[in-house]
N, C-alpha and C positions, 0 to 999 in steps of 0.2 A: 173658606180657604183652606181649611184645614183636611187634611186628608183623613178618611175614615178609619177607625180601627174596627175590626171584626174579630170578635172574641169568643172562644169555647168556654166552656163551664166548667174544663177538668182541671182540676188542683194540681199544680205543677209539682207539688209535694208527694202524689200518690205514690205506690210501686208501680202501677202501670203504666204510667207516664216515663218512670225511669227505666224501665226495663226497655220501653219501646222505644226510647230516646231517637236510635239511630235509625228509625224507619220515620219517625215523624217530624223529623228535625226540618226537613225540607218544606214541609207544609204549615208548621207552627214552630212558635217560640215562646219560651218561658220569660215572664215578666212580673214586674210587680205593677200591680194595677190599683189606681185611686176609681172606687166605683160611688163613694158619696164623702162629701167634703166633711172631713172632722173624723173620717172613720180611718181605722189602720188599713194599711197596703195590704193586698192579697198578691199571691202570686196564681198566677194562670196561664195557662196556652194560649197564645194570640196568634190567630192566622197569618200567615206570612205575605205580606203586600207582594205582589207579583209581577204585577209591571211597572215599571221604573217609567217616572216623566224625563222628558228629555234632560231636565237640570238637576237631576237626581242622583245620588250615588249610593250605594248600600254597603253596609261596614258590618262585619263580625265585631262586636262588643267585646274589647278586652276588659276597660275599665270604666264605671262611671261616677263624677263626682255627687255626692249629695250634697246640696248647700242649702244655707239657711233658708234662702229663697225658695226654694223647694218645698222646704220645712211650712214655710209660713202658707204659701198654698194649700198642701196636703191638711193641714188644720185648720184653715180657712180664717187665719189671723186679718186677710185683706179683703173681705167680702166683696168690694168693689172691683176686684181682680176676679172675672167670671171665666174658668176655663170649662172645655166642653168634656163632659163625662161619657162614656169611662176615659181614663189620663194616666198616661205613664208619665212620671217626670224625670227628670235629669238631662241640664242641658248642656254639660262637658262631658265629653266624651272621647274615650281613643278606641282603636282597633287597627284592622285589616280589612283594606279593599276588596270586596268581593265581586260587586258588577259596578259598571259605568253608564249611565244616560248616554245619550246620543250627542249631547253638548257637553264638552269635555273643555272649558278655557283654562283650567289650571293643570292640566296635562297629567291627571291622574293615572295610574296603571292598577292593574290588579293585583293584589299582594303589597301593595304600599301600604308602610306602618302610617298610620295619620292620627291625629286629632282633628274634633270636631265640634262645631255648637250648633243649638238650634234656640229657636225662642221659647221662653219660660210659657207661653200658654200652649205650645204645641203637643198636641195630646200624644205624639209618636215620640217619646223623651229617650233617655237613653237607659233605662234601668229595663234592657230586654238584652237578648243573645244577639238579636241583629236588628239594625236600625235603618232607616232611609232619610237622609238630610240632602239639603241642598248642596252644588257641586261649589258655591260661592262659601260655604260655612266648612271646608274641610282643606285642612293643610298635610303635606307628608311632613315626615318627622325623621330628622337623619338617624341612621342606626347607632351612634353613639349617645343619643339623648334616649333614656328610660321611659316609656311610653307611661309607667305606673305615675310617674312624677308630674310628667309632661302634661297628663290630664289635668291637674289641679292648677293648672297657672296661666290657661289663655285668658280667662275672664277677667282674674283680679290683675295681674301683672299688664294684660293687654289694655285695663282701663286707665291703670295708675301711669303708664307710658303715654296715653292717649292725652292726661292730665298735664303730666310735666313736661312733654317733648311740644305738644302744640298751643296750650292754653297759657302757659306760665315760664317757659323756658328756664327751667331749675337750673341752678348754678352751683357751683362747690361752695361747701359753708352756707349756703343759704338756710335759715330757721322755718321749718316745718313741723305743724301741730297733726297730726295724725289719730283720728280715733280708730281703734281696732276692737269690735268685738269679739266675740265666740268663733267665728267663723274667719274666712281668710282674705276676703276684700282689705282689709286695713293692714295686717300682716305682708299682702304682696306689695301694696304701696310703701310700707317701711323697707321692706328689700330691695326694692329697685332706687329707693331714695336715697338709701347709704350706699351699696353696693356698685350700682351706676353712676349716680349724680353726685356722690361724696356731700350730701348735703347733712347737716345737722338736725335729726328728727327728735322731737319731743311727742313720746307716745303717750296717748291717755286710754288706758285700758280698763276693761270692766272686771277683769278678775286678776288675783296675785300670779296664778299660774300664766296668765297672758304675757302679763308683765316681765316675768321671767324669761319668757321666751322671745319676745321682742329685744331683751335686752342682750340677748344671744345675737340675735340680728345683728347688733348694733346700733339700736337706738342709743341717741345721746345722752337722753333722760325720761323717766317714765314717771306718769302719773295715773294714779288709781279714781274711777269716776266714781264708786261707791253711790250711795244715796244721798249725799249731802252736797248741794252744788254749789253752796256757799263756800264749803271748804276746798272744794274744786276750782273753783275761781282763783281763790286764794294759791292752791298748789300751783297752777298754769303760771300766774304771776310772781312767783317765787324761782320757778324753772326758768323764764326768760328775763327775768331781772328787768333792767330799764330797755329792752330790746322788743322789736317788732317781728311778727313771722313774716314770711314771705307768701306762705300758703298755707290755708287751713284745708284739711282732707277729711272729710265724714264717711265714715262707713259704718256707723251706728244708727244714724237719726235722733229721737227722743229731743229734739228741738234742740241741741246742743250747739249748732252753728251758731245761734244767739248769744250763748254765752264766750266761744269763741273769736266772734268779731271783735272784740274789744281788743285782741292782741295781733290783730294781723294790720299790717301797714295799711293805711287808706291810700297811699299814692301807688307803692308798686305791688299790694299784696292783691290775692285772689282768692275765693273760697269755692271749693268744690265738693258737692253732694254725687256720691256714686250709689245710692240708694235705688234699686230698680223701683221700689215704691214711692218713690220720692213725689211729694206735690209741693208747689210753690205757694200755695193757698193753706195747706195743712202745717208748714213750716212757719209760717208769719203767724199761725194760730196756736202755735206749741210752744211759745217760750217759756222755758223752766224758772221755777221761784228761785230767786237766791238775793243774799245781799252782799253788797261789797264791802271789802276791808275797810276799816275804820279810816284808814289813810288815803284811801281811795276817792277822789273826786271825780266823777263823770259830768263833765261840760256838756252844753247843747252841741257844740261841735263834735264831741268824742259819740256823743248820739247820734248826730247826722251821719258821720262817717261810718258808725257801724250800720245804720239803716241801709246805707250805700252799697256796701258791701254784702249785704243779705239780698238786695235788689240786683246785684250783678254777679250771683252766684250764678256757677255753671254747672248744670246738671248732667253727667254724663252715663249714658245707657250704651255700652260699646255696640252690642248688639244692633239696637236700634238706629246707629250712627247714619247720616244723611249719604256718607262717602263710602261706597263699599270698596274704593281702593285704599281709601286709609282705613277703613276698618280692617282690610285684610293684611296691609301692611301691619297693624300693630302686632298683630298674632304673629304675623313672620319674622318680625323681630324680636319680640320675646322667646320664639324658637331659638332664633340666632344666639340672644343672650344666652339662654340657656345651655347650647352647643359649646359654646364658648366659657363656661362655667362661671358666669357672672353673676346670675341669680338663681335661683332654686325653689321650689316649692314646698311646702312642709304638710306633711299628712300627718293627722292626729291620730288617726286608726284607720283600718281595714275592715269591712264587713264583708261576708259572703252574700249573694242575691237572697239566699233564704232568711237570712238575717235581717233585712233591710228593715224591718221595724223596729230593730233594737236600734239601729243607726239611726232613724227618726229621732227616739226617744233620747238617745244621746246627746243629740242637738239642742233638743227643746231643754234640757236639762243643764246646758252650756258646759258640759263636760269636755268638749272639744276646745283645742288652743291653734286651731287649724283646719284643713279641708278635711272631710271624711270623705272615704273612698270605698265604693262598693266594687268587689270583684265580680266581674259577671263571668269571666272564661272559667274558673274553678266553679263547677255546680256541686260537687260533693264533698263532705268533710274528710275525705283522704286526699285529694289534690287540692284542697283550699289552701288560704294562707291568710286565715281572720289573723289580725294583729289587734293586741293589746301594748303593754310594757315590753312585750317581746317580739324584735323585729326580725323579720325573715328575710335572706337577701334573694333579689327577684333574677329571674334567667335573663340573660344576655338581653331575648327579644323584647322584656316588658322592661 
């Protein structure tokens, strides 16, 4: 199923490659390559895929998100998820269309500014100067929408839109519980729920810095996860009072949905997991230990309601969604919402491609409070825009 990678063994950081970049550009491209699970990514020169299939598109990459799911694959946190080696990570991409296969149902043109997605397990990911993806996974981006920010939005905002628009019909003032980790899935859901649906979000955050950020995004209340689930249960109960949430949206895992089930309306409520590695079997076996507050009594009916909510949980993997038209519509709507300035992406930090391993470590250490972006188009220090606390203004095309 996967197209093959043909890799040379020339280190992209060598002077030889830099001096001759203009000569070899059409034959090979610099990429961040995983050769062994659990080992650091290495920069190598990767042979260009010469012949496109009918349904493929070639994109000159400007930016690629580095997501926590990518890092989990790189570090082998989920050994049951087997990826072919060598492997190039990166499944959220932006750039410019270079070439289009014979089949072009989405009417792409050379030079179009686009965002694209690909499968988590596809070895030809976006951490490369030029990527080949399926036509179905490419969307045109209006000139007024910065590619840089748009890169971090398709998966997180598209997934949340699918949940809120198609599976629970979220309404104004509905109470929503959203778990938000150090990456961008929870943050995207908070942004959409507050800015578009005008819902009241209680954000459950795993760091104080992320708590500050979600308050800026308009969260109604915030609660810190910490390591004490008994305290977490009490804090959520205090935040809700005598009310029940319509939605529990989990982007963290760790069995937290068991705890949240007590706070979701058993008749009108819905629970979601958007973890790409979600397993219903593992969820049921991973119930965290905690004690109920002294005043709380869980009746048999309460237990039955919580169990039913867990059984009816909806797992959403946007890329694997069976309806291609709906999948494409979710991303198209996200781009439209962004063009109308109704939603926004949040970039925690930008790294140059040569510093991609630092980006991996940045995510591992949970230093990010949003998405981490890899700048592919800026190959050298003098034209790069690696960012920390200092923000650098993007050019019009980015």
